[in-house]
C-alpha positions as CSV (number, residue, x, y, z in Angstrom):
1,M,100.0,54.3,-1.5
2,L,100.6,57.5,0.5
3,A,98.1,56.1,3.4
4,V,99.8,52.6,3.3
5,V,103.1,54.6,4.0
6,V,101.5,56.2,7.0
7,A,99.9,52.9,8.4
8,V,103.3,51.5,8.2
9,V,105.3,54.2,10.0
10,F,102.5,54.8,12.6
11,P,100.7,51.7,13.0
12,E,98.7,53.3,15.9
13,S,97.6,56.0,13.6
14,A,93.9,56.2,12.4
15,A,95.0,55.3,8.9
16,A,95.8,51.6,10.5
17,T,92.6,51.4,12.4
18,T,90.0,53.4,10.2
19,P,91.5,53.5,6.8
20,V,88.7,54.0,4.7
21,P,88.3,57.9,5.4
22,V,92.1,58.4,5.4
23,L,92.6,56.6,1.9
24,A,89.2,58.1,0.6
25,A,90.9,61.5,1.4
26,A,94.0,60.5,-0.4
27,A,92.4,59.2,-3.4
28,L,90.4,62.7,-3.6
29,G,93.5,64.7,-3.2
30,G,94.8,62.9,-5.9
31,L,92.0,63.2,-8.4
32,F,91.4,67.1,-7.3
33,P,93.6,68.9,-9.8
34,D,92.2,67.2,-12.5
35,F,88.7,68.9,-11.6
36,D,90.0,71.5,-14.0
37,L,90.0,69.6,-17.1
38,Y,87.3,71.7,-18.9
39,A,88.6,75.0,-17.3
40,G,92.1,75.7,-17.4
41,H,93.6,72.3,-17.1
42,R,96.9,71.9,-15.5
43,K,96.5,75.4,-14.6
44,T,93.4,76.5,-12.4
45,L,93.6,73.5,-9.9
46,H,97.2,72.4,-10.4
47,F,99.6,73.8,-7.5
48,P,103.0,71.9,-7.6
49,V,104.7,74.5,-5.2
50,Y,101.7,75.6,-3.1
51,F,100.2,72.4,-2.4
52,S,103.8,70.9,-1.5
53,G,104.0,73.8,0.9
54,L,101.1,73.1,2.4
55,A,101.5,69.2,2.3
56,V,104.9,69.5,4.5
57,P,103.3,71.4,7.7
58,A,100.2,69.2,7.3
59,L,102.2,66.0,7.6
60,V,104.1,67.2,10.6
61,A,101.2,67.9,12.1
62,A,99.5,64.4,11.3
63,A,103.0,63.1,12.6
64,L,102.6,65.0,15.8
65,S,98.9,64.2,16.3
66,P,97.8,61.2,14.1
67,S,93.9,61.3,13.7
68,T,91.3,60.6,11.0
69,L,91.2,64.5,10.4
70,T,94.8,65.5,10.4
71,L,96.0,62.4,8.4
72,S,92.9,63.0,6.1
73,V,94.0,66.6,5.4
74,A,97.5,65.9,5.2
75,L,97.2,63.1,2.6
76,F,94.8,65.1,0.6
77,L,97.2,67.8,0.1
78,A,100.0,65.6,-0.1
79,A,98.3,63.4,-3.0
80,A,97.6,66.8,-4.3
81,A,100.9,67.9,-4.4
82,L,102.2,64.7,-6.0
83,H,99.7,64.7,-8.8
84,S,100.7,68.1,-9.7
85,V,104.3,67.5,-9.6
86,M,103.8,64.2,-11.6
87,D,101.9,65.9,-14.4
88,A,105.4,67.8,-15.1
89,F,106.9,64.2,-15.6
90,G,104.8,63.2,-18.3
91,G,103.7,64.9,-21.7
92,G,102.5,68.0,-22.7
93,L,98.9,69.6,-22.7
94,E,98.2,68.9,-26.3
95,L,95.4,66.8,-27.2
96,K,98.2,64.5,-29.3
97,P,100.9,64.5,-26.6
98,W,102.7,61.8,-28.2
99,L,103.5,64.0,-30.8
100,G,105.6,66.1,-28.2
101,T,105.1,69.5,-29.7
102,S,103.8,71.3,-26.4
103,D,106.2,73.4,-23.9
104,R,103.4,73.1,-21.4
105,A,103.2,70.4,-18.7
106,V,101.9,72.0,-15.7
107,Y,101.5,75.6,-14.3
108,S,103.5,77.1,-11.8
109,H,101.5,79.8,-9.9
110,Y,104.4,80.6,-7.8
111,H,106.9,81.3,-10.6
112,N,104.0,82.5,-12.7
113,R,105.3,80.3,-15.6
114,W,104.4,76.9,-17.3
115,I,106.7,73.9,-16.3
116,R,108.0,71.8,-19.3
117,P,106.9,68.2,-20.0
118,R,109.8,66.0,-19.2
119,R,108.1,63.3,-21.0
120,W,109.6,60.5,-18.8
121,I,106.2,59.0,-19.3
122,R,105.4,60.1,-22.9
123,Y,101.9,61.2,-22.2
124,D,98.8,60.3,-20.3
125,G,97.0,57.0,-21.4
126,A,100.7,55.9,-22.7
127,P,101.3,52.0,-21.7
128,E,104.2,53.3,-19.0
129,D,101.4,55.3,-17.6
130,L,99.6,52.5,-16.6
131,F,102.5,50.6,-15.5
132,A,103.4,53.5,-13.3
133,A,99.8,53.2,-11.6
134,A,100.0,49.8,-11.1
135,M,103.4,50.4,-9.4
136,F,101.6,52.8,-6.8
137,A,99.0,50.2,-6.5
138,V,100.6,47.4,-5.3
139,P,101.5,48.3,-1.6
140,T,97.8,48.9,-1.1
141,L,96.9,45.8,-2.8
142,Y,99.2,44.3,-0.6
143,A,97.9,46.1,2.6
144,Y,94.4,45.9,2.4
145,D,91.7,43.8,1.1
146,G,87.6,44.0,0.8
147,T,86.3,47.2,-0.5
148,I,89.5,49.1,-0.7
149,Q,91.2,46.5,-2.7
150,L,88.2,46.3,-5.1
151,G,88.5,50.1,-5.3
152,V,92.3,49.9,-6.3
153,Y,91.3,46.9,-9.0
154,A,88.4,49.1,-10.3
155,A,90.8,52.3,-11.0
156,L,93.7,50.0,-12.5
157,G,91.0,48.7,-14.9
158,I,89.5,52.3,-15.6
159,S,93.1,53.2,-16.3
160,A,93.7,50.0,-18.7
161,V,90.5,51.2,-20.6
162,Y,91.9,54.6,-20.8
163,V,95.2,53.3,-22.6
164,L,93.2,51.3,-25.3
165,V,91.0,54.3,-26.1
166,R,93.5,57.2,-25.7
167,K,94.7,57.6,-29.3
168,P,91.2,56.6,-30.9
169,M,89.7,58.9,-28.6
170,V,91.3,61.8,-30.4
171,V,90.6,60.7,-34.0
172,A,86.9,60.1,-32.6
173,A,86.8,63.7,-31.4
174,Q,88.5,64.9,-34.3
175,T,85.9,63.6,-36.8
176,V,83.0,64.9,-34.5
177,V,85.0,68.3,-34.6
178,D,85.2,68.2,-38.4
179,A,81.6,67.5,-38.9
180,M,80.4,70.3,-36.7
181,P,79.1,73.8,-37.7
182,E,81.7,76.3,-37.2
183,H,79.4,78.5,-34.9
184,L,79.3,75.3,-32.4
185,V,82.8,74.6,-32.6
186,D,83.6,78.1,-31.3
187,R,82.0,77.4,-28.2
188,I,84.1,74.6,-27.2
189,P,87.3,75.7,-25.3
190,D,90.4,76.2,-27.6
191,R,92.2,73.5,-25.9
192,F,89.9,70.8,-27.3
193,V,89.9,71.8,-30.8
194,E,93.2,73.5,-31.0
195,D,95.1,70.5,-32.7
196,F,91.9,69.8,-35.0
197,R,92.1,73.5,-36.6
């Protein structure tokens, strides 16, 4: 969606003429914070303040001198910032966020503390999470066709499957953890088993 906004505001820009690298950078920026899933999730690579602070000058630079490089960097940072900030609008970090027991949504390195979950979207994988993803996808689906459109539909399909398996996945994981020897459970990061003990 960010790349679509840029292409509309600056139709002469690289986003309008060569959208694939710019859209790929925006998509990667949106995914990047979750690369910390197995190592300090929502803390190690989530930087709501710093990504936002870096995105502003990058977006100004891209507006003053639009090119594939400047737009890609700006949209990568903007998407990473948006992801990091939006995680605070959802549920907490616990394995069963629909229970609403966690007071940790995303870590702010700038403030040196956890930001509490707002629960505007109850949890990742809730039906309203898919609805939000679909709403963000609409501009891209309207503006582009071909490979880009297929990529967006694929992402929405993955999101829909995630909504269907989100809760059963936790039940299955609990069954597996309960059957594992304790010495193996001790090797699993605490955040993946703390709700099962």
